[in-house]
C-alpha positions as CSV (number, residue, x, y, z in Angstrom):
1,M,35.4,-4.1,0.8
2,T,38.0,-1.4,1.4
3,R,38.4,0.2,4.9
4,L,36.9,3.5,3.5
5,K,33.9,1.8,2.0
6,F,33.4,-0.2,5.2
7,F,33.6,2.9,7.2
8,R,31.0,4.7,5.0
9,F,28.7,1.7,5.1
10,G,29.0,1.6,8.9
11,V,28.1,5.4,9.1
12,V,25.1,4.9,7.0
13,I,23.9,2.0,9.1
14,I,24.4,4.0,12.3
15,V,22.5,7.0,10.9
16,L,19.6,4.8,9.8
17,I,19.4,3.2,13.2
18,L,19.4,6.6,14.9
19,F,16.9,8.0,12.4
20,S,14.6,5.0,12.8
21,S,14.2,5.8,16.5
22,C,12.5,9.2,15.9
23,K,9.8,10.5,13.7
24,V,12.2,12.4,11.5
25,G,14.0,9.2,10.8
26,R,10.8,7.4,10.0
27,F,9.9,10.2,7.7
28,V,13.2,9.8,5.9
29,V,12.9,6.1,5.6
30,Y,9.2,5.9,4.7
31,N,9.2,9.3,2.9
32,F,5.4,9.6,2.3
33,A,2.1,7.8,3.0
34,D,1.9,4.5,1.3
35,I,-0.8,1.9,0.8
36,K,1.2,-0.7,2.8
37,D,1.7,1.6,5.8
38,Y,-0.5,-0.6,8.0
39,K,2.5,-2.9,8.3
40,K,4.7,-0.1,9.7
41,F,2.8,1.0,12.7
42,P,1.5,-0.9,15.8
43,S,-2.2,-1.3,16.0
44,R,-5.2,-2.5,18.0
45,P,-7.2,-5.4,16.6
46,L,-10.8,-5.5,15.4
47,T,-12.3,-9.0,15.1
48,S,-15.1,-10.4,13.0
49,N,-17.6,-12.8,14.5
50,E,-19.6,-15.7,13.2
51,A,-22.4,-13.5,11.9
52,K,-21.2,-12.0,8.6
53,F,-23.2,-9.7,6.4
54,K,-22.6,-10.2,2.7
55,F,-23.9,-8.2,-0.1
56,N,-25.8,-9.9,-2.9
57,S,-24.0,-10.0,-6.2
58,T,-24.9,-10.1,-9.9
59,S,-23.2,-10.9,-13.1
60,K,-25.5,-8.5,-14.9
61,G,-24.5,-5.3,-13.1
62,K,-25.2,-1.9,-14.7
63,Y,-21.9,0.0,-15.3
64,P,-20.3,1.3,-18.5
65,D,-18.2,-1.2,-20.5
66,T,-16.2,1.8,-21.9
67,L,-15.7,5.4,-21.1
68,K,-14.8,8.1,-23.6
69,L,-11.6,9.8,-22.6
70,G,-10.4,12.4,-25.1
71,N,-11.5,11.2,-28.6
72,K,-11.5,7.5,-28.0
73,P,-13.4,5.0,-25.9
74,V,-11.4,3.2,-23.2
75,A,-12.4,0.0,-21.4
76,F,-13.8,0.7,-17.9
77,D,-11.4,-1.7,-16.2
78,K,-8.5,-0.1,-17.9
79,V,-9.5,3.4,-16.8
80,L,-9.5,2.1,-13.2
81,E,-6.2,0.2,-13.5
82,D,-4.3,3.0,-15.3
83,N,-5.3,5.4,-12.5
84,K,-3.7,3.3,-9.7
85,T,-6.9,1.7,-8.4
86,V,-6.4,-1.5,-6.4
87,A,-10.1,-2.1,-5.5
88,F,-13.4,-0.8,-6.9
89,L,-16.9,-1.8,-5.9
90,I,-20.3,-0.5,-7.1
91,I,-23.2,-1.5,-4.9
92,K,-26.8,-0.7,-5.8
93,N,-29.9,-1.9,-3.9
94,D,-27.6,-4.0,-1.6
95,T,-26.2,-5.9,-4.7
96,I,-22.7,-5.7,-5.9
97,Q,-22.9,-4.6,-9.5
98,Y,-19.2,-4.5,-10.0
99,E,-16.2,-5.7,-8.0
100,K,-12.7,-5.7,-9.4
101,Y,-9.2,-5.7,-7.9
102,F,-5.9,-4.7,-9.5
103,K,-2.2,-4.5,-8.9
104,G,-2.1,-7.9,-7.2
105,Y,-4.9,-7.0,-4.7
106,D,-7.9,-9.1,-4.1
107,Q,-11.0,-9.3,-1.9
108,E,-9.0,-10.3,1.2
109,S,-6.3,-7.6,0.8
110,I,-5.9,-5.2,3.7
111,I,-6.0,-1.5,2.7
112,P,-5.5,1.5,5.0
113,S,-8.3,4.0,5.2
114,F,-6.1,7.1,5.6
115,S,-8.5,10.0,6.2
116,M,-11.6,7.9,5.7
117,A,-11.1,7.3,9.4
118,K,-12.1,10.8,10.1
119,S,-15.7,10.0,8.9
120,I,-15.7,6.9,11.1
121,T,-14.5,8.9,14.1
122,S,-17.5,11.2,13.4
123,I,-19.8,8.2,13.6
124,L,-18.3,7.2,16.9
125,M,-18.9,10.7,18.2
126,G,-22.5,10.3,17.2
127,C,-22.7,7.0,19.1
128,A,-21.1,8.6,22.2
129,I,-23.8,11.3,22.1
130,D,-26.5,8.7,21.8
131,D,-25.0,6.8,24.7
132,G,-24.9,10.0,26.9
133,L,-21.1,9.9,27.1
134,I,-21.0,13.3,25.5
135,K,-23.7,15.8,26.1
136,S,-23.6,18.0,23.1
137,I,-21.5,19.1,20.1
138,D,-21.9,22.7,21.4
139,E,-19.8,21.9,24.5
140,P,-16.3,23.4,24.8
141,I,-13.7,20.7,24.3
142,T,-12.2,21.7,27.6
143,N,-15.0,20.0,29.3
144,Y,-13.2,16.8,28.3
145,L,-9.7,18.2,27.9
146,P,-9.2,20.5,30.8
147,D,-5.5,20.9,30.2
148,F,-6.3,22.8,27.0
149,K,-7.6,25.8,29.0
150,K,-4.1,27.1,29.1
151,N,-3.9,27.3,25.3
152,G,-7.1,29.2,24.9
153,F,-9.2,26.3,23.7
154,E,-12.1,27.0,26.0
155,K,-13.8,28.8,23.0
156,V,-13.4,25.7,20.8
157,T,-16.5,23.5,20.7
158,I,-16.8,19.9,19.6
159,K,-18.8,21.2,16.6
160,H,-15.8,23.4,15.6
161,L,-13.6,20.3,15.4
162,L,-16.2,18.4,13.5
163,Q,-16.6,21.3,11.0
164,M,-12.8,22.0,10.7
165,T,-13.5,25.6,11.9
166,S,-11.5,25.6,15.2
167,G,-8.9,28.0,14.0
168,L,-6.2,25.5,14.8
169,D,-2.6,26.3,13.9
170,F,-1.6,23.1,12.1
171,S,0.5,22.2,9.0
172,E,-1.3,19.6,7.0
173,S,1.8,19.0,4.8
174,Y,3.2,15.5,4.9
175,F,6.3,16.7,3.0
176,N,7.6,18.6,6.0
177,P,9.1,16.2,8.5
178,F,9.0,18.9,11.2
179,G,5.3,19.8,10.6
180,E,2.4,18.7,12.7
181,A,0.9,16.2,10.1
182,A,4.2,14.3,9.9
183,S,4.6,14.4,13.7
184,F,1.2,12.9,14.1
185,Y,1.6,10.3,11.5
186,Y,5.2,9.2,12.2
187,G,5.6,10.1,15.8
188,R,5.3,7.9,18.8
189,N,3.6,10.2,21.3
190,L,0.4,11.7,20.0
191,K,-0.7,13.0,23.4
192,R,2.5,15.1,23.6
193,E,2.2,16.4,20.1
194,V,-1.5,17.3,20.6
195,S,-0.6,19.1,23.8
196,K,1.6,21.5,21.8
197,L,-1.3,22.7,19.6
198,K,-2.3,26.3,19.5
199,L,-4.9,28.5,17.8
200,K,-4.1,30.9,15.0
201,S,-7.6,32.4,14.6
202,I,-10.9,32.8,16.3
203,P,-12.9,29.5,16.4
204,G,-16.1,29.4,14.2
205,E,-15.0,31.9,11.6
206,K,-13.2,29.9,8.9
207,F,-13.1,26.4,7.4
208,E,-9.6,24.8,7.2
209,Y,-9.1,21.1,6.7
210,V,-6.4,19.9,9.1
211,S,-6.0,16.5,10.7
212,G,-5.3,18.1,14.1
213,N,-9.1,18.7,14.5
214,T,-9.9,15.0,14.2
215,Q,-7.1,13.9,16.5
216,L,-8.5,16.3,19.1
217,L,-11.9,14.8,18.5
218,G,-10.3,11.4,19.2
219,M,-8.9,12.8,22.5
220,V,-12.4,14.1,23.5
221,L,-13.9,10.7,22.7
222,Q,-11.2,8.8,24.6
223,N,-11.7,10.9,27.7
224,A,-15.4,10.4,27.5
225,L,-14.9,6.6,27.2
226,K,-12.6,6.6,30.2
227,E,-11.0,3.1,30.5
228,K,-12.4,1.7,27.2
229,T,-10.2,2.3,24.1
230,I,-11.5,3.9,20.9
231,T,-10.9,0.6,19.1
232,Q,-12.9,-1.3,21.7
233,Y,-15.8,1.2,21.3
234,F,-15.5,0.9,17.5
235,Q,-15.7,-2.9,17.9
236,E,-18.7,-2.7,20.1
237,K,-20.7,0.0,18.3
238,L,-19.8,-0.7,14.6
239,W,-17.6,-3.6,13.8
240,T,-19.6,-6.3,15.5
241,P,-23.2,-4.9,14.8
242,L,-22.3,-4.4,11.1
243,E,-21.3,-8.0,10.9
244,M,-18.0,-7.3,9.2
245,E,-16.5,-10.2,7.1
246,Y,-12.9,-9.8,8.2
247,D,-10.7,-8.9,11.1
248,A,-9.2,-5.4,10.9
249,S,-7.1,-3.0,13.0
250,W,-6.7,0.7,14.0
251,S,-3.1,2.0,14.0
252,I,-1.7,3.5,17.2
253,D,1.3,5.6,17.9
254,K,3.2,3.1,20.1
255,K,2.9,-0.5,21.3
256,N,2.3,0.0,25.0
257,N,-0.7,2.0,26.0
258,G,-0.8,3.7,22.6
259,T,-3.3,6.2,21.2
260,E,-5.4,5.7,18.1
261,K,-4.6,7.8,15.1
262,T,-8.2,9.0,14.7
263,F,-7.3,11.2,11.8
264,C,-6.3,8.2,9.8
265,C,-5.3,4.6,9.8
266,I,-8.1,2.1,10.0
267,N,-6.9,-1.0,8.1
268,A,-9.6,-3.2,6.6
269,R,-11.0,-4.8,3.4
270,A,-12.9,-3.0,0.7
271,R,-16.2,-4.9,1.3
272,D,-16.2,-4.0,5.0
273,F,-15.5,-0.3,4.2
274,A,-18.6,-0.5,2.0
275,K,-20.7,-1.5,5.0
276,I,-19.9,1.9,6.6
277,G,-21.5,3.4,3.5
278,R,-24.5,1.1,3.8
279,L,-25.0,2.2,7.4
280,Y,-25.3,5.9,6.4
281,L,-27.2,5.1,3.3
282,N,-29.9,3.7,5.6
283,K,-29.8,6.6,8.0
284,G,-27.9,4.8,10.7
285,N,-30.1,1.7,10.6
286,W,-28.7,-1.8,10.1
287,N,-31.3,-4.4,9.3
288,G,-33.8,-3.0,11.7
289,K,-31.5,-1.9,14.5
290,Q,-30.6,1.8,14.9
291,I,-26.8,1.8,15.3
292,V,-26.4,5.6,15.4
293,S,-29.3,8.0,15.5
294,K,-31.0,9.1,12.3
295,K,-30.7,12.7,13.5
296,W,-26.9,12.4,13.7
297,V,-26.7,10.9,10.2
298,E,-28.9,13.6,8.7
299,E,-26.9,16.4,10.5
300,S,-23.7,14.8,9.3
301,T,-24.6,14.9,5.6
302,K,-26.4,18.2,5.2
303,I,-24.9,21.5,4.1
304,D,-24.3,23.9,7.0
305,V,-22.3,27.1,6.4
306,T,-23.0,28.6,9.8
307,E,-20.0,29.4,12.1
308,G,-17.6,29.3,9.2
309,G,-18.7,26.0,7.9
310,D,-18.0,25.0,4.3
311,E,-20.8,23.8,1.9
312,G,-18.6,20.9,0.8
313,Y,-17.9,19.5,4.2
314,Q,-20.0,18.4,7.2
315,Y,-19.0,16.6,10.4
316,Q,-15.9,14.9,8.8
317,W,-17.8,13.9,5.6
318,W,-17.3,15.5,2.1
319,L,-20.4,16.7,0.3
320,P,-19.3,16.7,-3.4
321,S,-22.5,18.1,-5.0
322,N,-26.0,19.3,-4.3
323,D,-27.4,15.9,-5.1
324,G,-27.5,14.8,-1.4
325,D,-24.5,12.5,-1.9
326,F,-21.5,12.4,0.5
327,M,-18.3,10.6,0.9
328,A,-15.3,9.7,3.1
329,E,-12.0,10.4,1.5
330,G,-8.4,9.4,2.2
331,I,-5.1,10.9,1.0
332,L,-4.3,8.3,-1.7
333,G,-7.7,8.3,-3.2
334,Q,-9.5,6.0,-0.8
335,F,-13.2,6.6,-1.0
336,I,-16.6,5.5,0.4
337,Y,-19.1,7.3,-1.8
338,V,-22.8,7.2,-1.0
339,N,-25.7,8.5,-3.1
340,P,-29.0,8.0,-1.3
341,S,-31.2,9.2,-4.1
342,K,-29.7,6.5,-6.4
343,N,-29.4,3.9,-3.6
344,I,-25.7,3.4,-4.5
345,I,-22.4,2.9,-2.7
346,I,-19.1,3.1,-4.4
347,V,-15.8,2.1,-2.8
348,R,-12.5,3.0,-4.5
349,M,-9.1,2.2,-3.0
350,G,-5.9,3.2,-4.7
351,K,-2.1,3.5,-4.6
352,N,-2.7,7.1,-5.4
353,Y,-5.4,9.3,-7.1
354,G,-4.2,8.8,-10.6
355,K,-5.5,11.5,-13.0
356,I,-9.2,11.3,-12.3
357,N,-11.5,13.6,-10.4
358,W,-13.1,10.8,-8.5
359,S,-16.1,12.6,-7.1
360,D,-17.2,13.6,-10.6
361,F,-16.5,10.0,-11.7
362,F,-18.7,8.6,-9.0
363,S,-21.5,11.1,-9.8
364,L,-21.3,9.9,-13.5
365,L,-21.6,6.3,-12.4
366,A,-24.5,7.0,-10.1
367,K,-26.4,8.6,-13.1
368,Y,-25.4,5.7,-15.3
369,S,-26.9,3.3,-12.8
370,Q,-30.4,4.7,-13.6
371,K,-30.3,3.5,-17.2
């Protein structure tokens, strides 16, 4: 190696080291959200116990062998694989009708939730209300985050955060390394980044999907929990009672005394994500035990356009149609879809969305399951 090449190589190494120590550097190195991101960030563990709930399964599941795309039929498996799917489950009447894994993934593969964690954060908020840790969603968030009074947040309620109607000034773009979304995702001090947030419009007037709302929800929840971490509360209220099959984790911003990324980043297996859907399919009841109140589940999955709310979004859940169905969704096409009228749960995990409108696809499968 010549001296010039050696010098250039050394400069590149130094730059990479410097970059890796800050969120801009991590953005440059990692570039964009990836299905293996759970390996990049520190996390808090979730542990399974001896009691494990397992869905029934059948080899005679009802799902289409082929789908018509364009003018020719295409095998169902191929449609999923060609559209970057790594895991796909169809569960009806507590029985797995279809379960396939692609791209080297299998039943035990860890897959990050991305924004499906928003829906789980909402469940935990419902649990906190049930437990009396939070009085009401109509409370101003400054009851729990008093430092935000200086930024004018005393008019922002917990409901505004749940509904994405807070008027938060927040860039949801992950392509901008200096924007809030990238700072939250790649940064190592979420509390500092959250403290910088400001409002750009009057709360309760307009829906705008931004992850800052859910991270603020997480901060409200954490302050209500006091010494207990959000992961510990998740373990206590959901992971253990739902008899999850596997260990999992929730990514945090830094190793020591870190903060959970409540807007994203729960790392688990597809079957265990399906159990979140089963909980809400059964109105918060799990095998006879009410895990979260029926009232909270019903409020979380109904259309409410008051105070700037959007008909397609409620309490951190997406409402894709007027059929009573709802779903959690992540940035790379991660989904927990629930259709109560058809008694069906669909979990789709992917490397990216592919070229399918998945909510329409799920609705089609739900109708097919009636045949």
